[in-house]
Biopython code that builds the backbone (N, CA, C, O; Angstrom):
import numpy as np
from Bio.PDB.StructureBuilder import StructureBuilder

atoms = [
    (1, "MET", "N", (-40.929, 1.490, -5.323)),
    (1, "MET", "CA", (-39.960, 1.842, -6.334)),
    (1, "MET", "C", (-39.758, 0.623, -7.229)),
    (1, "MET", "O", (-39.382, -0.446, -6.748)),
    (2, "ARG", "N", (-40.003, 0.780, -8.521)),
    (2, "ARG", "CA", (-39.929, -0.332, -9.473)),
    (2, "ARG", "C", (-38.790, -0.090, -10.455)),
    (2, "ARG", "O", (-38.693, 0.978, -11.059)),
    (3, "ILE", "N", (-37.931, -1.093, -10.607)),
    (3, "ILE", "CA", (-36.818, -1.011, -11.560)),
    (3, "ILE", "C", (-37.192, -1.819, -12.790)),
    (3, "ILE", "O", (-37.528, -2.999, -12.694)),
    (4, "THR", "N", (-37.129, -1.170, -13.952)),
    (4, "THR", "CA", (-37.487, -1.797, -15.219)),
    (4, "THR", "C", (-36.284, -1.749, -16.171)),
    (4, "THR", "O", (-35.237, -1.195, -15.835)),
    (5, "GLN", "N", (-36.449, -2.328, -17.343)),
    (5, "GLN", "CA", (-35.396, -2.302, -18.360)),
    (5, "GLN", "C", (-34.970, -0.867, -18.689)),
    (5, "GLN", "O", (-33.802, -0.624, -18.994)),
    (6, "ASN", "N", (-35.900, 0.070, -18.629)),
    (6, "ASN", "CA", (-35.594, 1.477, -18.936)),
    (6, "ASN", "C", (-34.640, 2.113, -17.927)),
    (6, "ASN", "O", (-34.035, 3.146, -18.213)),
    (7, "ASP", "N", (-34.501, 1.504, -16.751)),
    (7, "ASP", "CA", (-33.611, 2.033, -15.711)),
    (7, "ASP", "C", (-32.201, 1.476, -15.810)),
    (7, "ASP", "O", (-31.346, 1.820, -14.994)),
    (8, "LEU", "N", (-31.942, 0.619, -16.796)),
    (8, "LEU", "CA", (-30.661, -0.077, -16.899)),
    (8, "LEU", "C", (-29.860, 0.373, -18.114)),
    (8, "LEU", "O", (-30.419, 0.755, -19.142)),
    (9, "ASP", "N", (-28.539, 0.320, -17.972)),
    (9, "ASP", "CA", (-27.602, 0.556, -19.067)),
    (9, "ASP", "C", (-26.555, -0.550, -18.994)),
    (9, "ASP", "O", (-25.723, -0.558, -18.087)),
    (10, "ASN", "N", (-26.591, -1.476, -19.937)),
    (10, "ASN", "CA", (-25.691, -2.642, -19.940)),
    (10, "ASN", "C", (-25.761, -3.432, -18.639)),
    (10, "ASN", "O", (-24.736, -3.889, -18.132)),
    (11, "GLY", "N", (-26.956, -3.593, -18.101)),
    (11, "GLY", "CA", (-27.159, -4.374, -16.890)),
    (11, "GLY", "C", (-26.986, -3.593, -15.606)),
    (11, "GLY", "O", (-27.317, -4.099, -14.533)),
    (12, "TYR", "N", (-26.473, -2.365, -15.683)),
    (12, "TYR", "CA", (-26.246, -1.540, -14.502)),
    (12, "TYR", "C", (-27.401, -0.556, -14.313)),
    (12, "TYR", "O", (-27.895, 0.036, -15.273)),
    (13, "TYR", "N", (-27.818, -0.395, -13.059)),
    (13, "TYR", "CA", (-28.808, 0.620, -12.714)),
    (13, "TYR", "C", (-28.199, 1.976, -13.022)),
    (13, "TYR", "O", (-27.036, 2.210, -12.692)),
    (14, "VAL", "N", (-28.953, 2.881, -13.648)),
    (14, "VAL", "CA", (-28.387, 4.137, -14.131)),
    (14, "VAL", "C", (-27.902, 5.071, -13.015)),
    (14, "VAL", "O", (-27.066, 5.942, -13.257)),
    (15, "LYS", "N", (-28.423, 4.893, -11.800)),
    (15, "LYS", "CA", (-27.902, 5.645, -10.652)),
    (15, "LYS", "C", (-27.012, 4.703, -9.853)),
    (15, "LYS", "O", (-27.217, 3.490, -9.892)),
    (16, "ASP", "N", (-26.043, 5.224, -9.142)),
    (16, "ASP", "CA", (-25.116, 4.377, -8.394)),
    (16, "ASP", "C", (-25.773, 3.661, -7.221)),
    (16, "ASP", "O", (-25.468, 2.496, -6.963)),
    (17, "ASN", "N", (-26.667, 4.337, -6.508)),
    (17, "ASN", "CA", (-27.241, 3.817, -5.268)),
    (17, "ASN", "C", (-28.763, 3.945, -5.240)),
    (17, "ASN", "O", (-29.358, 4.716, -5.994)),
    (18, "ILE", "N", (-29.369, 3.169, -4.350)),
    (18, "ILE", "CA", (-30.773, 3.363, -3.986)),
    (18, "ILE", "C", (-30.804, 3.506, -2.474)),
    (18, "ILE", "O", (-30.232, 2.684, -1.758)),
    (19, "ASP", "N", (-31.462, 4.534, -1.992)),
    (19, "ASP", "CA", (-31.685, 4.737, -0.560)),
    (19, "ASP", "C", (-33.110, 5.266, -0.429)),
    (19, "ASP", "O", (-33.367, 6.436, -0.711)),
    (20, "THR", "N", (-34.039, 4.404, 0.001)),
    (20, "THR", "CA", (-35.449, 4.738, -0.018)),
    (20, "THR", "C", (-36.168, 4.191, 1.212)),
    (20, "THR", "O", (-35.645, 3.331, 1.920)),
    (21, "THR", "N", (-37.352, 4.694, 1.449)),
    (21, "THR", "CA", (-38.203, 4.168, 2.522)),
    (21, "THR", "C", (-39.287, 3.264, 1.942)),
    (21, "THR", "O", (-40.128, 2.751, 2.680)),
    (22, "LYS", "N", (-39.272, 3.067, 0.620)),
    (22, "LYS", "CA", (-40.296, 2.264, -0.059)),
    (22, "LYS", "C", (-39.771, 0.865, -0.383)),
    (22, "LYS", "O", (-38.571, 0.605, -0.300)),
    (23, "ASP", "N", (-40.698, -0.040, -0.755)),
    (23, "ASP", "CA", (-40.299, -1.332, -1.289)),
    (23, "ASP", "C", (-39.512, -1.111, -2.579)),
    (23, "ASP", "O", (-39.812, -0.194, -3.343)),
    (24, "VAL", "N", (-38.509, -1.949, -2.819)),
    (24, "VAL", "CA", (-37.770, -1.937, -4.081)),
    (24, "VAL", "C", (-38.162, -3.210, -4.816)),
    (24, "VAL", "O", (-38.012, -4.310, -4.284)),
    (25, "GLU", "N", (-38.664, -3.063, -6.039)),
    (25, "GLU", "CA", (-39.094, -4.210, -6.833)),
    (25, "GLU", "C", (-38.333, -4.207, -8.153)),
    (25, "GLU", "O", (-38.363, -3.225, -8.895)),
    (26, "ILE", "N", (-37.652, -5.314, -8.439)),
    (26, "ILE", "CA", (-36.942, -5.455, -9.710)),
    (26, "ILE", "C", (-37.812, -6.318, -10.618)),
    (26, "ILE", "O", (-38.149, -7.456, -10.289)),
    (27, "GLU", "N", (-38.163, -5.753, -11.762)),
    (27, "GLU", "CA", (-39.049, -6.411, -12.730)),
    (27, "GLU", "C", (-38.470, -7.764, -13.160)),
    (27, "GLU", "O", (-37.268, -8.002, -13.041)),
    (28, "GLU", "N", (-39.335, -8.637, -13.656)),
    (28, "GLU", "CA", (-38.896, -9.973, -14.063)),
    (28, "GLU", "C", (-38.117, -9.952, -15.382)),
    (28, "GLU", "O", (-38.261, -9.052, -16.209)),
    (29, "PHE", "N", (-37.291, -10.981, -15.536)),
    (29, "PHE", "CA", (-36.517, -11.275, -16.750)),
    (29, "PHE", "C", (-35.534, -10.174, -17.142)),
    (29, "PHE", "O", (-35.353, -9.896, -18.327)),
    (30, "LEU", "N", (-34.903, -9.552, -16.155)),
    (30, "LEU", "CA", (-33.878, -8.537, -16.430)),
    (30, "LEU", "C", (-32.468, -9.098, -16.307)),
    (30, "LEU", "O", (-31.496, -8.384, -16.552)),
    (31, "GLY", "N", (-32.344, -10.372, -15.928)),
    (31, "GLY", "CA", (-31.012, -10.917, -15.660)),
    (31, "GLY", "C", (-30.503, -10.356, -14.345)),
    (31, "GLY", "O", (-31.296, -9.955, -13.492)),
    (32, "ILE", "N", (-29.195, -10.323, -14.174)),
    (32, "ILE", "CA", (-28.607, -9.772, -12.949)),
    (32, "ILE", "C", (-28.568, -8.251, -13.074)),
    (32, "ILE", "O", (-27.919, -7.718, -13.975)),
    (33, "VAL", "N", (-29.255, -7.556, -12.180)),
    (33, "VAL", "CA", (-29.253, -6.101, -12.144)),
    (33, "VAL", "C", (-28.133, -5.676, -11.205)),
    (33, "VAL", "O", (-28.104, -6.077, -10.041)),
    (34, "LYS", "N", (-27.205, -4.858, -11.716)),
    (34, "LYS", "CA", (-26.005, -4.481, -10.960)),
    (34, "LYS", "C", (-26.105, -3.035, -10.482)),
    (34, "LYS", "O", (-26.580, -2.150, -11.195)),
    (35, "PHE", "N", (-25.650, -2.831, -9.273)),
    (35, "PHE", "CA", (-25.581, -1.503, -8.672)),
    (35, "PHE", "C", (-24.122, -1.230, -8.334)),
    (35, "PHE", "O", (-23.474, -2.064, -7.702)),
    (36, "LYS", "N", (-23.596, -0.084, -8.740)),
    (36, "LYS", "CA", (-22.198, 0.255, -8.425)),
    (36, "LYS", "C", (-22.021, 0.484, -6.931)),
    (36, "LYS", "O", (-20.966, 0.192, -6.368)),
    (37, "GLY", "N", (-23.052, 1.005, -6.302)),
    (37, "GLY", "CA", (-23.003, 1.289, -4.873)),
    (37, "GLY", "C", (-23.832, 0.316, -4.069)),
    (37, "GLY", "O", (-23.618, -0.894, -4.135)),
    (38, "SER", "N", (-24.785, 0.842, -3.306)),
    (38, "SER", "CA", (-25.571, 0.008, -2.403)),
    (38, "SER", "C", (-27.066, 0.139, -2.682)),
    (38, "SER", "O", (-27.515, 1.074, -3.345)),
    (39, "VAL", "N", (-27.825, -0.829, -2.155)),
    (39, "VAL", "CA", (-29.279, -0.800, -2.203)),
    (39, "VAL", "C", (-29.751, -0.811, -0.758)),
    (39, "VAL", "O", (-29.536, -1.786, -0.036)),
    (40, "ILE", "N", (-30.394, 0.274, -0.335)),
    (40, "ILE", "CA", (-30.839, 0.425, 1.045)),
    (40, "ILE", "C", (-32.315, 0.801, 1.043)),
    (40, "ILE", "O", (-32.718, 1.744, 0.363)),
    (41, "THR", "N", (-33.119, 0.064, 1.804)),
    (41, "THR", "CA", (-34.530, 0.392, 1.969)),
    (41, "THR", "C", (-34.973, 0.037, 3.380)),
    (41, "THR", "O", (-34.428, -0.875, 4.002)),
    (42, "LYS", "N", (-35.954, 0.756, 3.872)),
    (42, "LYS", "CA", (-36.534, 0.423, 5.168)),
    (42, "LYS", "C", (-37.614, -0.632, 5.021)),
    (42, "LYS", "O", (-38.164, -1.100, 6.018)),
    (43, "ARG", "N", (-37.923, -1.013, 3.789)),
    (43, "ARG", "CA", (-38.988, -1.969, 3.513)),
    (43, "ARG", "C", (-38.393, -3.261, 2.926)),
    (43, "ARG", "O", (-37.351, -3.725, 3.390)),
    (44, "ASN", "N", (-39.048, -3.839, 1.912)),
    (44, "ASN", "CA", (-38.639, -5.098, 1.288)),
    (44, "ASN", "C", (-37.915, -4.863, -0.031)),
    (44, "ASN", "O", (-38.108, -3.840, -0.688)),
    (45, "ILE", "N", (-37.081, -5.824, -0.408)),
    (45, "ILE", "CA", (-36.501, -5.883, -1.748)),
    (45, "ILE", "C", (-37.079, -7.128, -2.401)),
    (45, "ILE", "O", (-36.876, -8.239, -1.911)),
    (46, "TRP", "N", (-37.799, -6.951, -3.506)),
    (46, "TRP", "CA", (-38.421, -8.047, -4.247)),
    (46, "TRP", "C", (-37.746, -8.145, -5.606)),
    (46, "TRP", "O", (-37.750, -7.180, -6.370)),
    (47, "VAL", "N", (-37.172, -9.285, -5.913)),
    (47, "VAL", "CA", (-36.536, -9.506, -7.204)),
    (47, "VAL", "C", (-37.333, -10.611, -7.887)),
    (47, "VAL", "O", (-37.337, -11.753, -7.429)),
    (48, "LYS", "N", (-38.001, -10.273, -8.971)),
    (48, "LYS", "CA", (-38.930, -11.210, -9.612)),
    (48, "LYS", "C", (-38.200, -12.250, -10.456)),
    (48, "LYS", "O", (-36.993, -12.155, -10.678)),
    (49, "ALA", "N", (-38.959, -13.249, -10.923)),
    (49, "ALA", "CA", (-38.419, -14.381, -11.685)),
    (49, "ALA", "C", (-37.596, -13.907, -12.879)),
    (49, "ALA", "O", (-37.990, -12.984, -13.592)),
    (50, "GLY", "N", (-36.458, -14.547, -13.083)),
    (50, "GLY", "CA", (-35.602, -14.214, -14.213)),
    (50, "GLY", "C", (-34.697, -13.027, -13.956)),
    (50, "GLY", "O", (-34.020, -12.557, -14.871)),
    (51, "SER", "N", (-34.674, -12.535, -12.727)),
    (51, "SER", "CA", (-33.810, -11.411, -12.367)),
    (51, "SER", "C", (-33.023, -11.755, -11.107)),
    (51, "SER", "O", (-33.424, -12.615, -10.323)),
    (52, "GLY", "N", (-31.904, -11.074, -10.928)),
    (52, "GLY", "CA", (-31.087, -11.220, -9.733)),
    (52, "GLY", "C", (-30.581, -9.849, -9.349)),
    (52, "GLY", "O", (-30.891, -8.863, -10.018)),
    (53, "ILE", "N", (-29.810, -9.772, -8.286)),
    (53, "ILE", "CA", (-29.311, -8.482, -7.818)),
    (53, "ILE", "C", (-27.845, -8.608, -7.424)),
    (53, "ILE", "O", (-27.435, -9.588, -6.802)),
    (54, "GLU", "N", (-27.064, -7.595, -7.798)),
    (54, "GLU", "CA", (-25.654, -7.528, -7.407)),
    (54, "GLU", "C", (-25.360, -6.093, -7.001)),
    (54, "GLU", "O", (-25.625, -5.160, -7.759)),
    (55, "ALA", "N", (-24.813, -5.918, -5.808)),
    (55, "ALA", "CA", (-24.499, -4.575, -5.318)),
    (55, "ALA", "C", (-23.045, -4.518, -4.888)),
    (55, "ALA", "O", (-22.573, -5.371, -4.135)),
    (56, "GLY", "N", (-22.346, -3.514, -5.368)),
    (56, "GLY", "CA", (-20.930, -3.361, -5.075)),
    (56, "GLY", "C", (-20.639, -3.076, -3.616)),
    (56, "GLY", "O", (-19.659, -3.585, -3.074)),
    (57, "LEU", "N", (-21.471, -2.270, -2.969)),
    (57, "LEU", "CA", (-21.199, -1.889, -1.584)),
    (57, "LEU", "C", (-22.060, -2.592, -0.562)),
    (57, "LEU", "O", (-21.700, -2.603, 0.615)),
    (58, "GLY", "N", (-23.171, -3.176, -0.944)),
    (58, "GLY", "CA", (-23.972, -3.914, 0.020)),
    (58, "GLY", "C", (-25.457, -3.756, -0.200)),
    (58, "GLY", "O", (-25.911, -2.900, -0.959)),
    (59, "ILE", "N", (-26.210, -4.615, 0.492)),
    (59, "ILE", "CA", (-27.659, -4.636, 0.396)),
    (59, "ILE", "C", (-28.211, -4.609, 1.817)),
    (59, "ILE", "O", (-27.837, -5.428, 2.657)),
    (60, "LYS", "N", (-29.111, -3.650, 2.076)),
    (60, "LYS", "CA", (-29.701, -3.525, 3.410)),
    (60, "LYS", "C", (-31.201, -3.329, 3.262)),
    (60, "LYS", "O", (-31.650, -2.454, 2.522)),
    (61, "ALA", "N", (-31.975, -4.145, 3.969)),
    (61, "ALA", "CA", (-33.432, -4.015, 3.938)),
    (61, "ALA", "C", (-33.978, -4.019, 5.350)),
    (61, "ALA", "O", (-33.592, -4.845, 6.177)),
    (62, "GLY", "N", (-34.877, -3.089, 5.619)),
    (62, "GLY", "CA", (-35.531, -3.066, 6.928)),
    (62, "GLY", "C", (-36.367, -4.306, 7.150)),
    (62, "GLY", "O", (-36.500, -4.783, 8.277)),
    (63, "LEU", "N", (-36.925, -4.824, 6.084)),
    (63, "LEU", "CA", (-37.726, -6.036, 6.160)),
    (63, "LEU", "C", (-37.022, -7.113, 5.331)),
    (63, "LEU", "O", (-35.794, -7.171, 5.390)),
    (64, "GLY", "N", (-37.695, -7.959, 4.574)),
    (64, "GLY", "CA", (-37.066, -9.095, 3.921)),
    (64, "GLY", "C", (-36.477, -8.819, 2.551)),
    (64, "GLY", "O", (-36.715, -7.769, 1.954)),
    (65, "ILE", "N", (-35.701, -9.785, 2.062)),
    (65, "ILE", "CA", (-35.122, -9.741, 0.722)),
    (65, "ILE", "C", (-35.473, -11.058, 0.051)),
    (65, "ILE", "O", (-35.223, -12.127, 0.609)),
    (66, "LYS", "N", (-36.058, -10.988, -1.161)),
    (66, "LYS", "CA", (-36.400, -12.201, -1.900)),
    (66, "LYS", "C", (-35.966, -12.061, -3.344)),
    (66, "LYS", "O", (-36.286, -11.074, -4.006)),
    (67, "ALA", "N", (-35.224, -13.065, -3.837)),
    (67, "ALA", "CA", (-34.812, -13.101, -5.234)),
    (67, "ALA", "C", (-35.040, -14.502, -5.765)),
    (67, "ALA", "O", (-34.738, -15.481, -5.082)),
    (68, "LYS", "N", (-35.570, -14.611, -6.978)),
    (68, "LYS", "CA", (-35.774, -15.920, -7.592)),
    (68, "LYS", "C", (-34.439, -16.536, -8.004)),
    (68, "LYS", "O", (-34.292, -17.758, -7.990)),
    (69, "LEU", "N", (-33.463, -15.700, -8.372)),
    (69, "LEU", "CA", (-32.148, -16.188, -8.777)),
    (69, "LEU", "C", (-31.138, -15.869, -7.683)),
    (69, "LEU", "O", (-31.372, -16.167, -6.512)),
    (70, "SER", "N", (-30.028, -15.268, -8.059)),
    (70, "SER", "CA", (-28.938, -15.061, -7.100)),
    (70, "SER", "C", (-28.944, -13.665, -6.499)),
    (70, "SER", "O", (-29.514, -12.722, -7.047)),
    (71, "ILE", "N", (-28.289, -13.575, -5.356)),
    (71, "ILE", "CA", (-27.983, -12.303, -4.706)),
    (71, "ILE", "C", (-26.465, -12.272, -4.569)),
    (71, "ILE", "O", (-25.864, -13.180, -3.995)),
    (72, "THR", "N", (-25.854, -11.219, -5.101)),
    (72, "THR", "CA", (-24.405, -11.052, -5.012)),
    (72, "THR", "C", (-24.115, -9.739, -4.302)),
    (72, "THR", "O", (-24.712, -8.709, -4.616)),
    (73, "TYR", "N", (-23.201, -9.781, -3.350)),
    (73, "TYR", "CA", (-22.803, -8.554, -2.664)),
    (73, "TYR", "C", (-21.331, -8.663, -2.316)),
    (73, "TYR", "O", (-20.772, -9.758, -2.256)),
    (74, "HIS", "N", (-20.708, -7.508, -2.086)),
    (74, "HIS", "CA", (-19.265, -7.511, -1.854)),
    (74, "HIS", "C", (-18.862, -7.059, -0.452)),
    (74, "HIS", "O", (-17.754, -7.358, -0.007)),
    (75, "HIS", "N", (-19.731, -6.352, 0.241)),
    (75, "HIS", "CA", (-19.349, -5.859, 1.558)),
    (75, "HIS", "C", (-20.291, -6.279, 2.681)),
    (75, "HIS", "O", (-19.834, -6.776, 3.711)),
    (76, "ALA", "N", (-21.585, -6.090, 2.503)),
    (76, "ALA", "CA", (-22.497, -6.382, 3.604)),
    (76, "ALA", "C", (-23.882, -6.730, 3.090)),
    (76, "ALA", "O", (-24.324, -6.226, 2.057)),
    (77, "LEU", "N", (-24.564, -7.605, 3.832)),
    (77, "LEU", "CA", (-25.939, -7.986, 3.508)),
    (77, "LEU", "C", (-26.726, -8.045, 4.809)),
    (77, "LEU", "O", (-26.391, -8.811, 5.712)),
    (78, "PHE", "N", (-27.777, -7.231, 4.898)),
    (78, "PHE", "CA", (-28.598, -7.132, 6.102)),
    (78, "PHE", "C", (-30.067, -7.227, 5.730)),
    (78, "PHE", "O", (-30.491, -6.614, 4.751)),
    (79, "ALA", "N", (-30.856, -7.984, 6.491)),
    (79, "ALA", "CA", (-32.312, -8.005, 6.335)),
    (79, "ALA", "C", (-32.947, -8.009, 7.710)),
    (79, "ALA", "O", (-32.494, -8.727, 8.601)),
    (80, "GLY", "N", (-33.987, -7.219, 7.892)),
    (80, "GLY", "CA", (-34.678, -7.150, 9.177)),
    (80, "GLY", "C", (-34.132, -6.092, 10.096)),
    (80, "GLY", "O", (-34.136, -6.266, 11.315)),
    (81, "LEU", "N", (-33.660, -4.993, 9.533)),
    (81, "LEU", "CA", (-33.071, -3.919, 10.328)),
    (81, "LEU", "C", (-34.075, -2.843, 10.713)),
    (81, "LEU", "O", (-33.726, -1.663, 10.739)),
    (82, "CYS", "N", (-35.297, -3.216, 11.007)),
    (82, "CYS", "CA", (-36.291, -2.210, 11.380)),
    (82, "CYS", "C", (-36.077, -1.817, 12.838)),
    (82, "CYS", "O", (-36.061, -2.661, 13.734)),
    (83, "ILE", "N", (-35.913, -0.513, 13.051)),
    (83, "ILE", "CA", (-35.643, -0.020, 14.402)),
    (83, "ILE", "C", (-36.921, 0.350, 15.144)),
    (83, "ILE", "O", (-36.881, 0.631, 16.342)),
    (84, "TRP", "N", (-38.052, 0.351, 14.445)),
    (84, "TRP", "CA", (-39.318, 0.754, 15.055)),
    (84, "TRP", "C", (-40.083, -0.408, 15.671)),
    (84, "TRP", "O", (-41.117, -0.200, 16.306)),
    (85, "LYS", "N", (-39.578, -1.655, 15.488)),
    (85, "LYS", "CA", (-40.234, -2.830, 16.073)),
    (85, "LYS", "C", (-39.255, -3.994, 16.021)),
    (85, "LYS", "O", (-38.191, -3.890, 15.411)),
    (86, "ASN", "N", (-39.614, -5.095, 16.658)),
    (86, "ASN", "CA", (-38.822, -6.316, 16.540)),
    (86, "ASN", "C", (-39.230, -7.009, 15.245)),
    (86, "ASN", "O", (-40.400, -7.336, 15.050)),
    (87, "ALA", "N", (-38.271, -7.229, 14.372)),
    (87, "ALA", "CA", (-38.554, -7.869, 13.085)),
    (87, "ALA", "C", (-38.941, -9.333, 13.309)),
    (87, "ALA", "O", (-38.349, -10.026, 14.136)),
    (88, "THR", "N", (-39.939, -9.783, 12.562)),
    (88, "THR", "CA", (-40.331, -11.188, 12.627)),
    (88, "THR", "C", (-39.305, -12.039, 11.886)),
    (88, "THR", "O", (-38.444, -11.519, 11.177)),
    (89, "LYS", "N", (-39.409, -13.340, 12.058)),
    (89, "LYS", "CA", (-38.517, -14.252, 11.356)),
    (89, "LYS", "C", (-38.637, -14.051, 9.843)),
    (89, "LYS", "O", (-37.628, -14.030, 9.138)),
    (90, "GLU", "N", (-39.860, -13.905, 9.348)),
    (90, "GLU", "CA", (-40.078, -13.685, 7.912)),
    (90, "GLU", "C", (-39.424, -12.384, 7.433)),
    (90, "GLU", "O", (-38.866, -12.342, 6.336)),
    (91, "GLU", "N", (-39.488, -11.345, 8.232)),
    (91, "GLU", "CA", (-38.906, -10.054, 7.865)),
    (91, "GLU", "C", (-37.376, -10.066, 7.905)),
    (91, "GLU", "O", (-36.734, -9.220, 7.282)),
    (92, "ARG", "N", (-36.798, -11.009, 8.624)),
    (92, "ARG", "CA", (-35.337, -11.137, 8.689)),
    (92, "ARG", "C", (-34.800, -12.126, 7.648)),
    (92, "ARG", "O", (-33.591, -12.348, 7.579)),
    (93, "THR", "N", (-35.686, -12.722, 6.839)),
    (93, "THR", "CA", (-35.286, -13.789, 5.930)),
    (93, "THR", "C", (-34.798, -13.253, 4.592)),
    (93, "THR", "O", (-35.401, -12.354, 4.006)),
    (94, "ILE", "N", (-33.695, -13.823, 4.124)),
    (94, "ILE", "CA", (-33.108, -13.546, 2.815)),
    (94, "ILE", "C", (-33.296, -14.816, 2.003)),
    (94, "ILE", "O", (-32.678, -15.839, 2.298)),
    (95, "THR", "N", (-34.150, -14.760, 0.978)),
    (95, "THR", "CA", (-34.494, -15.937, 0.188)),
    (95, "THR", "C", (-33.940, -15.787, -1.223)),
    (95, "THR", "O", (-34.170, -14.772, -1.880)),
    (96, "CYS", "N", (-33.206, -16.804, -1.691)),
    (96, "CYS", "CA", (-32.668, -16.787, -3.052)),
    (96, "CYS", "C", (-32.246, -18.204, -3.429)),
    (96, "CYS", "O", (-32.212, -19.096, -2.582)),
    (97, "SER", "N", (-31.925, -18.403, -4.710)),
    (97, "SER", "CA", (-31.450, -19.716, -5.134)),
    (97, "SER", "C", (-29.938, -19.847, -4.958)),
    (97, "SER", "O", (-29.414, -20.957, -4.869)),
    (98, "LYS", "N", (-29.235, -18.701, -4.909)),
    (98, "LYS", "CA", (-27.778, -18.731, -4.732)),
    (98, "LYS", "C", (-27.334, -17.409, -4.115)),
    (98, "LYS", "O", (-27.742, -16.336, -4.561)),
    (99, "LEU", "N", (-26.495, -17.496, -3.085)),
    (99, "LEU", "CA", (-25.944, -16.306, -2.440)),
    (99, "LEU", "C", (-24.448, -16.268, -2.705)),
    (99, "LEU", "O", (-23.726, -17.213, -2.388)),
    (100, "ILE", "N", (-23.992, -15.167, -3.290)),
    (100, "ILE", "CA", (-22.572, -15.013, -3.617)),
    (100, "ILE", "C", (-22.038, -13.842, -2.810)),
    (100, "ILE", "O", (-22.534, -12.722, -2.940)),
    (101, "GLY", "N", (-21.046, -14.083, -1.990)),
    (101, "GLY", "CA", (-20.444, -13.007, -1.219)),
    (101, "GLY", "C", (-20.221, -13.349, 0.239)),
    (101, "GLY", "O", (-19.696, -12.522, 0.984)),
    (102, "GLY", "N", (-20.599, -14.530, 0.669)),
    (102, "GLY", "CA", (-20.405, -14.908, 2.061)),
    (102, "GLY", "C", (-21.719, -15.122, 2.772)),
    (102, "GLY", "O", (-22.741, -15.403, 2.146)),
    (103, "LYS", "N", (-21.686, -14.986, 4.088)),
    (103, "LYS", "CA", (-22.890, -15.133, 4.904)),
    (103, "LYS", "C", (-23.473, -13.750, 5.176)),
    (103, "LYS", "O", (-22.741, -12.760, 5.194)),
    (104, "PRO", "N", (-24.790, -13.675, 5.389)),
    (104, "PRO", "CA", (-25.386, -12.381, 5.732)),
    (104, "PRO", "C", (-24.798, -11.832, 7.030)),
    (104, "PRO", "O", (-24.509, -12.591, 7.956)),
    (105, "ASN", "N", (-24.625, -10.522, 7.095)),
    (105, "ASN", "CA", (-24.194, -9.884, 8.331)),
    (105, "ASN", "C", (-25.305, -9.931, 9.362)),
    (105, "ASN", "O", (-25.049, -10.061, 10.559)),
    (106, "TYR", "N", (-26.557, -9.825, 8.886)),
    (106, "TYR", "CA", (-27.714, -9.955, 9.767)),
    (106, "TYR", "C", (-28.863, -10.474, 8.926)),
    (106, "TYR", "O", (-29.133, -9.950, 7.845)),
    (107, "GLY", "N", (-29.529, -11.481, 9.406)),
    (107, "GLY", "CA", (-30.660, -12.051, 8.696)),
    (107, "GLY", "C", (-30.568, -13.565, 8.668)),
    (107, "GLY", "O", (-29.557, -14.151, 9.055)),
    (108, "ILE", "N", (-31.632, -14.180, 8.206)),
    (108, "ILE", "CA", (-31.733, -15.633, 8.127)),
    (108, "ILE", "C", (-31.687, -16.016, 6.655)),
    (108, "ILE", "O", (-32.542, -15.590, 5.880)),
    (109, "LEU", "N", (-30.710, -16.806, 6.265)),
    (109, "LEU", "CA", (-30.558, -17.202, 4.866)),
    (109, "LEU", "C", (-31.403, -18.427, 4.560)),
    (109, "LEU", "O", (-31.350, -19.423, 5.281)),
    (110, "LYS", "N", (-32.185, -18.351, 3.483)),
    (110, "LYS", "CA", (-33.015, -19.466, 3.029)),
    (110, "LYS", "C", (-32.721, -19.684, 1.542)),
    (110, "LYS", "O", (-33.125, -18.881, 0.701)),
    (111, "ILE", "N", (-32.017, -20.769, 1.225)),
    (111, "ILE", "CA", (-31.700, -21.110, -0.164)),
    (111, "ILE", "C", (-32.809, -22.008, -0.701)),
    (111, "ILE", "O", (-33.139, -23.025, -0.090)),
    (112, "VAL", "N", (-33.382, -21.637, -1.837)),
    (112, "VAL", "CA", (-34.460, -22.419, -2.454)),
    (112, "VAL", "C", (-34.103, -22.704, -3.908)),
    (112, "VAL", "O", (-33.460, -21.889, -4.569)),
    (113, "LYS", "N", (-34.522, -23.859, -4.398)),
    (113, "LYS", "CA", (-34.306, -24.180, -5.800)),
    (113, "LYS", "C", (-35.270, -23.353, -6.637)),
    (113, "LYS", "O", (-36.451, -23.245, -6.306)),
    (114, "PRO", "N", (-34.762, -22.762, -7.736)),
    (114, "PRO", "CA", (-35.692, -21.974, -8.574)),
    (114, "PRO", "C", (-36.723, -22.876, -9.233)),
    (114, "PRO", "O", (-36.407, -23.981, -9.674)),
    (115, "LYS", "N", (-37.952, -22.397, -9.295)),
    (115, "LYS", "CA", (-39.010, -23.163, -9.954)),
    (115, "LYS", "C", (-38.877, -22.986, -11.453)),
    (115, "LYS", "O", (-38.557, -21.898, -11.933)),
    (116, "LYS", "N", (-39.124, -24.057, -12.191)),
    (116, "LYS", "CA", (-39.057, -23.969, -13.642)),
    (116, "LYS", "C", (-40.264, -23.195, -14.148)),
    (116, "LYS", "O", (-41.394, -23.405, -13.708)),
    (117, "GLU", "N", (-39.992, -22.295, -15.083)),
    (117, "GLU", "CA", (-41.068, -21.497, -15.680)),
    (117, "GLU", "C", (-41.855, -22.373, -16.645)),
    (117, "GLU", "O", (-41.277, -23.219, -17.328)),
    (118, "LYS", "N", (-43.160, -22.180, -16.707)),
    (118, "LYS", "CA", (-44.020, -22.942, -17.609)),
    (118, "LYS", "C", (-44.024, -22.322, -18.983)),
    (118, "LYS", "O", (-44.694, -22.825, -19.885)),
]
sb = StructureBuilder()
sb.init_structure("model")
sb.init_model(0)
sb.init_chain("A")
sb.init_seg("    ")
for serial, (resi, resn, name, xyz) in enumerate(atoms, 1):
    if name == "N":
        sb.init_residue(resn, " ", resi, " ")
    sb.init_atom(name, np.array(xyz, "f"), 0.0, 1.0, " ", f" {name:<3s}", serial, name[0])
structure = sb.get_structure()
């Protein structure tokens, strides 16, 4: 599932929630993409360079979450919630340059400095 500029209205995803079994990929250079509700997937959430993610109700991924910029959440943040196997350390990792909202409810937080674009 790919989110592009066409899926946004004033920075907000046009639907309130995402609940999918597929990878969620947010296209690059969209700024902070906001969700009124939650983002839930059994796979990965990939947020490309120049984009970030903010969810009003929470972010849950069966596998990992990676954002080049910030991740903002208000209620819950989970990574590595796969019930069909034991998640690896990489699959439980939440990688971003800034986390806003507290500590993850489940997962390993990895803060990285954003790389400068060429």
